[in-house]
C-alpha positions in Angstrom: 6.3 -20.4 12.7 2.8 -19.7 11.4 1.5 -23.0 12.7 3.1 -22.4 16.1 1.5 -18.9 16.3 -1.9 -20.2 15.3 -1.7 -23.0 17.9 -0.8 -20.5 20.6 -3.7 -18.3 19.7 -6.1 -21.2 19.8 -4.8 -22.2 23.2 -5.2 -18.7 24.5 -8.8 -18.6 23.1 -9.6 -21.8 24.8 -8.4 -20.5 28.1 -10.4 -17.3 27.7 -13.7 -18.5 26.3 -16.2 -20.8 27.8 -18.7 -21.8 25.1 -21.6 -22.0 27.5 -21.5 -20.1 30.8 -23.6 -20.9 33.9 -25.3 -17.7 34.8 -28.8 -16.4 35.4 -30.1 -18.2 32.3 -30.7 -22.0 32.7 -28.0 -24.1 30.9 -30.6 -25.9 28.7 -31.8 -22.5 27.4 -28.3 -21.4 26.7 -27.4 -24.6 25.0 -30.5 -24.4 22.8 -29.8 -20.8 21.9 -26.2 -21.6 21.0 -27.3 -24.5 18.8 -30.1 -22.5 17.1 -28.0 -19.4 16.4 -24.7 -20.9 15.2 -26.0 -21.9 11.7 -27.0 -18.3 11.1 -23.5 -16.9 11.8 -21.2 -16.5 8.7 -18.3 -14.4 7.7 -18.2 -11.8 4.9 -15.0 -11.6 2.9 -14.1 -9.1 0.1 -11.0 -7.6 -1.5 -10.2 -3.9 -1.2 -8.3 -3.4 -4.4 -6.7 0.0 -4.0 -4.0 1.7 -6.1 -1.5 0.6 -3.4 -2.4 -3.1 -3.6 -4.8 -5.8 -2.6 -6.2 -6.1 0.9 -8.5 -9.0 2.0 -11.0 -8.1 4.7 -13.2 -10.5 6.6 -16.0 -9.4 9.0 -18.7 -11.2 11.0 -22.1 -11.5 9.3 -25.6 -12.5 10.4 -28.0 -14.3 8.0 -31.2 -12.3 7.9 -33.1 -14.1 5.1 -33.4 -17.7 4.2 -32.4 -17.1 0.6 -28.9 -15.8 1.5 -29.0 -12.2 2.6 -26.4 -11.3 5.2 -26.0 -8.1 7.2 -22.7 -6.9 8.6 -21.4 -3.7 10.4 -20.9 -0.8 8.0 -17.5 -0.1 9.6 -16.0 -2.8 7.4 -17.3 -0.9 4.3 -16.6 2.6 5.4 -17.5 5.0 2.5 -15.2 7.7 3.8 -12.2 5.3 3.3 -13.1 2.7 0.7 -14.4 3.8 -2.8 -17.2 1.6 -4.0 -15.5 0.6 -7.2 -12.5 -0.8 -5.2 -14.6 -3.4 -3.3 -14.3 -6.6 -5.2 -14.6 -10.4 -5.0 -17.3 -10.7 -2.3 -17.7 -14.1 -0.7 -19.8 -15.4 2.2 -17.9 -17.9 4.3 -19.9 -20.6 6.1 -18.1 -22.2 9.0 -18.4 -26.0 9.3 -17.7 -28.2 12.3 -15.8 -31.1 10.7 -14.9 -29.6 7.3 -13.1 -26.6 5.8 -15.3 -23.5 5.7 -17.5 -23.2 2.6 -17.0 -20.2 0.4 -19.9 -18.9 -1.7 -19.7 -16.1 -4.3 -21.7 -13.1 -3.2 -22.8 -9.6 -4.4 -22.6 -6.4 -2.3 -26.1 -5.1 -1.9 -25.2 -1.7 -0.4 -24.8 0.3 2.7 -27.5 1.7 4.9 -26.0 4.7 6.7 -29.3 5.3 8.5 -28.6 2.2 10.6 -24.8 1.7 10.2 -25.4 -1.6 8.4 -24.2 -3.1 5.1 -25.8 -6.1 3.2 -24.3 -8.9 1.1 -26.2 -11.6 -0.7 -25.1 -14.9 -2.2 -25.3 -15.1 -6.0 -27.1 -18.4 -5.8 -30.3 -18.7 -3.7 -29.8 -20.6 -0.4 -32.0 -22.4 2.1 -30.5 -21.0 5.3 -31.9 -20.5 8.7 -32.2 -16.7 9.3 -32.4 -14.6 12.4 -35.5 -12.3 12.8 -34.9 -9.3 15.0 -37.7 -7.9 17.3 -38.2 -4.7 19.2 -38.3 -5.6 22.8 -38.3 -3.3 25.9 -35.3 -3.6 28.2 -34.7 -2.9 31.8 -31.6 -2.7 34.0 -30.4 -6.1 35.2 -32.2 -8.0 32.4 -30.0 -10.9 31.2 -28.7 -10.6 27.6 -27.0 -13.4 25.6 -24.8 -13.2 22.6 -23.4 -15.8 20.1 -20.5 -14.7 17.9 -17.7 -15.9 15.8 -14.1 -16.3 16.8 -11.5 -15.1 14.3 -10.2 -16.9 11.3 -7.2 -18.4 13.2 -9.8 -20.2 15.4 -11.7 -21.6 12.5 -14.7 -19.2 12.9 -15.9 -21.2 15.9 -19.0 -19.8 17.5 -19.0 -18.9 21.1 -21.5 -17.8 23.8 -21.4 -14.9 26.2 -23.9 -13.9 28.9 -24.3 -10.6 30.7 -26.8 -8.2 32.2 -28.1 -4.8 31.2 -26.2 -2.1 33.1 -27.7 1.1 31.6 -29.9 2.3 28.8 -28.1 5.1 27.1 -29.4 7.9 24.9 -27.4 10.0 22.6 -26.2 10.2 19.0 -26.9 6.4 18.7 -29.1 4.6 21.3 -27.0 2.0 23.0 -27.3 -0.5 25.8 -24.4 -0.9 28.3 -23.9 -4.3 29.8 -22.2 -5.3 33.0 -19.5 -7.8 31.8 -19.1 -8.6 28.1 -20.6 -9.5 24.8 -19.4 -11.5 21.8 -17.5 -9.8 18.9 -18.7 -6.8 16.9 -21.6 -7.7 14.6 -22.9 -10.5 16.9 -26.6 -10.8 17.5 -27.9 -10.1 21.0 -30.8 -12.1 22.6 -33.0 -11.8 25.7 -33.7 -14.7 28.0 -36.7 -15.7 25.8 -34.4 -16.2 22.8 -35.6 -13.1 20.9 -33.0 -11.3 18.8 -33.1 -7.8 20.3 -29.9 -6.1 19.2 -26.5 -6.2 17.5 -23.1 -5.7 19.2 -21.9 -2.3 18.0 -18.4 -1.1 17.0 -16.7 1.1 19.6 -13.1 2.3 20.2 -10.8 -0.6 21.2 -12.9 -3.2 19.4 -12.0 -4.8 16.1 -14.5 -5.7 13.4 -12.0 -7.8 11.4 -11.8 -11.5 11.7 -8.6 -11.9 9.7 -6.3 -9.4 11.3 -3.9 -11.5 13.5 -2.8 -8.4 15.4 -6.3 -7.7 16.4 -7.6 -11.2 16.5 -7.8 -11.4 20.3 -9.3 -7.9 20.9 -12.8 -9.2 21.3 -11.7 -11.8 23.8 -9.2 -9.9 25.8 -11.5 -6.8 26.0 -15.1 -7.9 25.3 -17.5 -5.4 23.8 -19.7 -3.7 26.4 -22.3 -2.0 24.1 -25.0 -3.1 21.7 -27.6 -1.3 19.6 -31.2 -2.2 20.3 -33.1 -3.7 17.4 -35.5 -0.8 17.2 -32.7 1.4 15.9 -32.0 -0.8 12.8 -35.3 -2.4 11.9 -35.8 0.4 9.4 -33.3 -1.3 7.1 -35.4 -4.4 6.7 -38.4 -2.3 5.5 -36.2 -0.6 2.9 -33.2 -2.7 1.9 -30.5 -1.3 -0.4 -29.8 -3.1 -3.7 -27.1 -2.6 -6.4 -29.8 -1.1 -8.6 -31.4 1.1 -5.9 -29.0 2.3 -3.2 -30.4 4.1 -0.2 -31.1 7.8 -1.1 -30.2 10.0 1.9 -32.0 13.3 2.6 -30.5 16.7 3.4 -31.5 20.3 3.9 -28.2 22.1 3.4 -27.3 23.1 7.0 -23.8 21.8 7.8 -23.3 23.6 11.1 -25.6 23.1 14.1 -24.8 23.6 17.8 -26.6 22.6 20.9 -27.6 25.4 23.3 -25.7 25.3 26.5 -27.4 26.0 29.8 -26.7 29.7 30.0 -27.8 30.5 26.5 -30.9 28.3 26.8 -31.9 30.2 30.0 -31.4 33.5 28.2 -33.9 32.5 25.6 -36.3 31.0 28.2 -35.6 27.5 27.0 -34.5 26.0 30.3 -34.8 22.2 30.4 -35.8 22.2 26.7 -33.4 20.7 24.1 -32.7 23.1 21.3 -30.1 23.6 18.6 -28.9 26.7 16.8 -28.4 26.9 13.1 -25.0 27.9 11.8 -24.3 28.4 8.1 -27.2 27.8 5.6 -25.8 26.8 2.2 -27.1 28.9 -0.8 -29.8 27.4 -3.0 -30.5 24.4 -0.7 -33.8 23.2 0.7 -33.2 25.0 4.0 -32.5 28.4 2.3 -35.3 28.1 -0.1 -37.7 27.4 2.8 -36.5 30.5 4.7 -34.3 28.9 7.4 -31.7 31.5 8.5 -28.4 31.5 10.3 -29.0 32.0 14.1 -32.4 30.4 14.1 -32.9 28.1 17.2 -34.7 24.9 16.4 -37.0 23.8 19.2 -39.4 21.3 17.6 -39.2 18.8 14.8 -42.6 18.1 13.1 -44.4 19.5 16.1 -42.5 17.4 18.7 -39.8 18.6 21.1 -36.3 17.6 20.0 -34.9 14.3 21.4 -32.8 14.9 24.5 -29.2 13.7 24.8 -26.9 13.2 27.8 -24.9 16.2 26.7 -25.9 19.3 24.7 -23.1 18.5 22.2 -25.0 15.4 21.2 -28.1 17.3 20.1 -27.0 18.2 16.5 -26.1 14.6 15.7 -29.3 13.3 17.3 -31.2 15.8 15.0 -29.2 14.7 12.0 -29.9 11.1 12.7 -33.6 11.7 13.0 -33.5 13.6 9.7 -31.5 10.9 8.0 -34.3 8.4 8.6 -36.6 10.3 6.3 -36.7 10.2 2.5 -35.9 12.9 -0.1 -39.1 14.6 -1.2 -40.7 14.4 2.2 -41.7 17.6 3.9 -40.7 18.4 7.5 -41.6 21.3 9.8 -39.1 22.9 12.0 -40.4 25.2 14.8 -37.7 27.9 15.3 -37.2 30.8 17.7 -35.6 33.9 16.2 -36.0 36.5 19.0 -36.7 36.1 22.7 -40.4 36.6 23.7 -41.6 36.0 20.1 -43.8 33.0 19.2 -42.1 30.1 17.4 -42.1 30.3 13.6 -42.9 27.1 11.6 -40.7 26.5 8.6 -41.7 23.8 6.1 -38.8 22.2 4.2 -39.0 19.8 1.4 -36.1 17.4 1.8 -33.5 17.2 -1.0 -31.1 14.4 -1.8 -27.6 14.4 -0.5 -25.1 15.4 -3.2 -22.7 12.9 -4.7 -19.9 11.9 -2.3 -16.3 10.9 -2.7 -16.8 7.1 -2.5 -18.8 7.3 -5.7 -16.5 9.7 -7.6 -14.7 8.6 -10.7 -11.0 8.0 -10.1 -7.8 7.5 -12.1 -4.2 6.5 -11.1 -1.1 8.0 -12.6 1.0 4.9 -11.8 4.4 6.2 -13.1 4.4 9.2 -10.7 2.4 7.5 -8.0 -0.7 9.6 -7.4 -4.5 9.0 -7.9 -7.1 11.7 -8.7 -10.8 11.7 -8.5 -13.6 14.0 -9.6 -14.6 17.0 -7.6 -17.7 16.5 -5.4 -19.9 19.0 -3.4 -18.0 18.6 -0.2 -14.8 19.6 -2.0 -16.2 22.8 -3.2 -18.0 23.6 0.0 -14.8 23.1 2.1 -12.9 25.4 -0.2 -15.7 28.0 -0.5 -15.7 27.5 -4.3 -18.7 27.6 -6.7 -20.5 24.3 -7.0 -19.3 23.9 -10.6 -15.6 24.5 -9.9 -13.3 22.6 -12.3 -10.3 20.4 -11.5 -9.5 17.1 -9.9 -8.8 16.1 -6.3 -5.7 14.2 -5.3 -7.1 11.1 -3.7 -4.0 9.1 -2.9 -0.2 9.4 -3.0 2.0 6.3 -3.1 4.7 6.5 -0.4 8.2 7.2 -1.7 6.8 8.1 -5.2 7.8 11.0 -7.4 4.6 12.7 -6.5 5.4 12.6 -2.8 9.0 13.8 -3.5 7.7 16.6 -5.6 5.5 17.9 -2.7 2.0 16.9 -3.9 -0.4 16.5 -1.0 -3.5 14.4 -0.4 -6.6 16.4 -1.0 -4.9 19.1 -3.2 -7.2 20.5 -5.9 -5.3 20.3 -9.2 -6.3 23.3 -11.4 -3.8 23.1 -14.3 -1.4 20.7 -15.9 1.7 22.2 -17.6 -0.2 25.4 -18.1 -3.4 23.9 -19.4 -6.6 24.1 -17.3 -7.9 20.9 -15.8 -11.6 20.3 -16.2 -12.4 16.8 -15.0 -10.9 13.3 -14.5 -11.3 12.1 -18.1 -9.7 15.2 -19.6 -6.9 15.1 -17.0 -6.1 11.5 -17.9 -6.0 12.2 -21.6 -3.8 15.3 -21.2 -1.5 13.5 -18.8 -1.1 10.4 -20.9 -0.4 12.4 -24.0 2.2 14.5 -22.2 4.0 11.5 -20.7 4.1 9.8 -24.1 5.5 12.8 -26.0 7.9 14.0 -23.2 8.4 11.2 -20.8 11.4 12.8 -19.1 10.1 16.3 -18.8 9.1 17.8 -15.4 5.3 17.8 -14.7 4.0 21.2 -13.4 0.8 21.3 -11.5 -1.0 24.3 -10.1 -3.0 23.2 -7.0 -5.3 24.9 -4.6 -4.2 24.1 -1.0 -5.6 25.6 2.2 -7.0 28.6 0.3 -3.9 29.4 -1.7 -2.4 28.4 -5.0 0.9 26.4 -5.1 3.0 25.3 -8.0 4.2 21.7 -7.8 7.0 20.4 -10.0 7.3 16.6 -10.2 10.4 15.1 -11.6 9.5 11.8 -13.4 11.7 8.7 -12.8 14.5 8.7 -15.3 
């Protein structure tokens, strides 16, 4: 059955994809681009080893250094879903025309959330042909060309797509809309001169996985229509992450920002001027220390007007994106309006470093009852309005049909005590739990948890 299914998919792909289209670009140019780019397209494979099992993920990659550095979309390494310690067994898969794909051991270099990219490098140095990206101006109706990889069931065969620029979009992430279609997510985009000018971006309805048979045809049936211009991610190549030195992200401590709608902007004499209003300012953060206050209206960033979006709701994330591209320790100046008819007030803020996040938190799995816990991080205490040094552990995962699920334990509960004893951190919770289960393996486990602002008592009956 598997062979029949694979053959069917290959026949379908053959009917949908024409390796070289005859469009605005001369066939010889298209053929040359296809031949030149194909050796620089690889697949990145790794194992997501969670408490619930082993999951193999494969995503398209682009060779960006001759020695073996490969970039891939960050969506496949989402830090909000996949803890860093659970990403294992990285490999780079090199497609070959008349042989099985070559698999090379690799090391995860890190994520760059400033540009939504991740990087993987072969353990042994290579002599590969890399792609060099350039910033290049684009205009509506310019031809754009992409070369991408078909999914695993099609042997990672490279394919060619041709389109034209339909619109240049501004917003939370600069994107270019094309008229027809592009190759799969993570494919490089070229202009008619063969310059690499962008990367096909992930968007709803698109799949970034090459080994998910249920989604294998998504990029063919519904081709991507957006790509990110190279100017938006060239920053990564100036400051690459490494295992020893991950990208340090800045912050000021203002989690809530809102773009001013037309009526409010006119009331403050800010018509046709992008502006954002400050919500909560977290105590003892760079913003509070510098004097930024709730209600301040930010009008300029380092002396320049704020970047404009297509909607006012986009303004906060445009501002955050601009901020994210700076480094902790740098000083910025925000020009704010506090009262109508008053001059702008300049506030100088020295950027701090973002607090530790959940993907880097220490974890432990109580296998017998079926739940995992992790250490408390800043976002946990902020969301619950607790002190930054609050004690306990967070429920990170619950195995379906486990004793923990039957007992009513919920994902994201903050466990404060175990059988009447306070919980401090992951290590102490593990030691106390293991000792308790060894001494009294049949006794009920009693947990006091903080859930949605109230304390609940959870009783879990161990399997007998």
